[in-house]
N, C-alpha and C positions, 0 to 999 in steps of 0.2 A: 566944278564950274556950273553944272546943271542942277545943283541943289539936291543931289542924291541923299537918301536916308543914311544915317550912320551905319545901320546894319548892312545896307547895300555896299557901302564903301569897304566895310570890314570883309564882306564876301569877296569883293574884287581883289583886295589885298591878299586874301588867302589863295586866290587863283594865281595871281602874279607872283607874290612873295619876293623878298629880296634875297640875293644869293647867300646861301649859308645860314639863313634865318628860318627855322621851321615854324609853321603855323599849325596849331592844333585844330582839328575839325572832328567833332564827335570823339570817338574812341581812337581814331587814327591820327597820323601826322602826315601832312603834305609838305614837300620841300619846294613847291612852286615850280611846276613844269615850265612855265613860260620864261621866267627870269633865269632859271637854271640853264635853259637851252639858248635863249636869245639875248640875255642881259649884257653880255660882253661884246656883242656884234654891232657894228655901225648900222643904224636903222635902215639907211638907204641901200644896204647890201643884203638885207634879209629877203629871201626868196619864198615863193609859194611852197617849194620843196621843204624849206626850213619849217614853215608853219605846219605842213603836213606831218613832218617828223614829230613835232610837239603833240599834235592831235593823236598820232599813233601811240605815243608814249602814254598819254592820258588814257586812251582806250585800252591799253595793255594792263592797266590796273583794275580792269573789270568795271570801270566807270560806265554809267548809263550814257546813251546817245545824247540825252539832254545835257549832261555834264560836259561831254566833249564839245557840243555845239556852243555851250556857254564860254568855253575857252576860246573857240574860234571867234565868237562875237566880241569878246573883250579885246583880243588882238586886233580885230578889224576896226573897232572903235578908236583904238590908239592911233592906228595908221591913218584913219580918216581925218582925225584931228591934225596929225602931222602933215597931211597933204594940204589942208586949207589954211594952216597957220603959216604966215609969211616967215616966221622965225626959223622954221624947219624946212619947209618947201620940199617935202618928200615927193618923189616922182610917181609912186604907185602904192597901191594897197595889196600886199601879197596874200592877205587873208581872203580877199574877195574871190579868188579862183580856187581856194582850198575846198575840198569836198565837204559838204554838210551831211551829217549823219541823219538817217531816217529815224525819227522818234516814234515809239510805239503809240498807237491810238489810245487816248485816255478812256479808261473804262467808266462805267457808271459810278457816280459818287457813292461812297459808303457813309452810313450815318447810323446813329443810335435811335431806338424807339424811346418814347417818353419813359417807359418802365425801366429801360437800361440806364437812362440818364439819372433817374432817381436812385437806382441801385448803386451806381457809381458814387453819387453824391453822399449817400448814406454810408458807404464803405469808408470814404475819406473822413466824414464827420465822426464816425465811430473809431477812427484810428486803426482800422483793420489792416492797413498797409504797413504798419510799423512792426518791426521785429521785436520780440521780447528782449528787453534790456537786461544785461548781465550785471548792472550796477544800480545802486540805489539812486532814485531820482527824487529831488526835493519837491515839496508841494508846489513851490513857486514854478519850478521847471515843468511839472506836470500840468499846471494850469495854463502855462504858455503853450504847451503842446496841444492841449484841448482847444484853445482859442485858434491855433493855427489849423487844426483839423476841421473845425467848424467853418472857418473862412474858406478853406480849400473846397469843401462841399458846396458852399454857396457860390463860389466862383464857377464851378462846373454848371450850376443851374443858370446863372446869369449869361454865361457863354452860350449855352444851348437854347435859352429862351429869349435872348435879346440879340444874339448873333454878333457880338463884339469880337474882334480879333484880340489875341492875347495882349498885344502891345496897347490896345485901346483900354482893355480891362485894367492894366497896370497903371495907366495914366488917369483913370476915372476919378473924379473928385465929387464930394457930396453936393457941391453947387450944380453939378451936371444932372442930378437926379431930381426930377419933378414928380413927387408922389401925387400931388393934387391934380396935375395935368396929365398924369399917366404917360410920361414921356422921359426919354433920355436924350441929352445933348452930347454928341461925340465929336470932339474937335481936336483931340490930341492923342498921341500914341508914344509909347516908349520904343526906342529903336537902338539896340546895342547899348543900353544904359543911359541914353540921352532922350529927353522929352522933346518931341517935335510935332509936326502936323500929322494928320492921318495919312494913309497910303496915297490918296489922290489929292491931298491938300484941301479937302472940303470939310466943312462943318455940317453935320447932319443931325436932324432931330427925328427920333424914331419912336414908335409906339412902345410903351412899357406894359407888356402883358402881366396879368395878375401873378403868374408863376415866378417871373423874374422880380416883380415888385415885392413879393413875399420874402424872397431871399434877401433882397436889399434891406427890407424893413428889419429883418432879424439882425443884419449886420449893424444897422443904425442904433441898435439897443446896447451895443458894447459900451464900456465905461470911457474909453479914450478914443481920440482921433475921429471925432464926428463933426468937427467944425466944417464950415462951407469950403474952405480951401484945403482941407486935408484929404488924403487919399482914401477911397472906399476900401481898397484892398492893400494892405501894407504889412510890414514886418513889426515886431514888438516895439520898435522905436519910431514907428510911423513913417518909415522910409519905403522906397520902392522894393517890391519883392524880387527875389532872385528867380528868373524864369526857368533856369536850368534845374534848380532844386524843386520847383513846383512841378515840372514835367516828370522828374524822377518819382515824386510822390504819386502823381497821377498814374504812371505806369505800374507802380507797385499796387495801387488800389485796383487797377484792372485785373492784375494777376490774382489778387486776393479774392476777387469777386467772380473770376472765371469769365469775364467779358472779353469780347473781341478787342484786340490791341489796336484800336484806332488812335490816330494822332490827336493832340489837343485841338488842332485846327479843324478836325472833323466834327467838333462840337458846333462850329460855325456852319459847316455843311449840314449838320443835323437841323439847325434853325431853318435854313433855306429849304431843305427837303420837306420838313414837316409843314411848313407854310404852303408849299406847292401842292403837297398831298391833300391839304385841306381846301384847295381850290382858290387860294389867294392869287390874284393876277400877277404876272411877271413884273409889270411896271412898279407895282407897290413893293414887291420883294426887292427889286433893284434899288429903289430909293432907300429902303430900310437897311440894306446891306452895304450901301455906298459903292456899288459897282459902277464903273465908268461906262460900260457897254452892256446893252441888253443881251448880247450873245453870251456873256459870262453867266448871267442869271438863268438863261435858258437851259443850262446844264441841270437845273433842278426839276425840269419837267419829267424826268424819269420817275420821280416819286409819285406822280399822279396815277391812280388806278386806271389800267387800260380799259376796264369795263365802263368807267365813267366817261372816258373820252370816246369810246365806241358808241355810246348812247348819243352823245352830241353829234358825232359824225353821221349817225343814222338819221337824225332829225334834219341834218343839212341836205340829205339826198332824198328826203320825202317830198312828194308832190304837195302843192298847196292844199288840195282837197284832203289828203291824208292827214296833214297837220291840223286842219280845221276839225276833222272828224275826231281826232285824238283829243283835241282840246274840249270839244263839246261832249265827249263821253263822260257819264256820271262817275 
């Protein structure tokens, strides 16, 4: 009803699940703790104790506090709707009084250096992540793999040097790339295989640095799929890439190169952190990354050298005479 993204709805379904229908999540399988415990009970008779039992069952699987709280939030949202909807008229929200778990404080964001980004991109482009094949590969198949490897490498560069989310990369079309204006227009994203708006529903136009432009330029020189409405990053048929397969190749390249095992999304954190470290102001970074709140962008301040900030602080506490003397010094 609130226009949630397909990926969000899929995530909610995996938390709730229907009785007896398993939902795969990563390598494991969840049977849906919520519906398994509460699905056959009249909503008006579900108590806070019942909700606490569900949360305890989730916690017993060694799930994080954040995951437990997500179950609590979804149950609470369902009952909040049931209370305000005249059709149901539920008397209370049993999740409201259920204990919320204390989540660990978020540590500093992790990110790659430019040298690490380039090492990872080269490893993908060179096919170092691929295991030696035990069967003969035709020249046509070999050429397709080479094209895929090159594209993977360039995707890493564009993600790290333009800060696009993976879903935004998958939805990017050539008409969104303005080489002459040194800009990218980001207005769509793939979510659970469905093309929709960006995370916050906004269209943003962001600067296209030379490093990202060079990667896109190399992609524009391929033989097929370079029309304005075609996808910048696509499979051999010009269709949307499989994000799961892409992540597997990415992880294999990390292992082959000996790099830290950062998530694909950490390439976006690399973008924000490198900009902050270079002294780009937070408002500019916020606009480029499409953050809805400046507080989100402020997490990248950790990348700024403390010595640089100490110098600024020192000048702030100097007397007017001291600043004038420093300025006048040859």
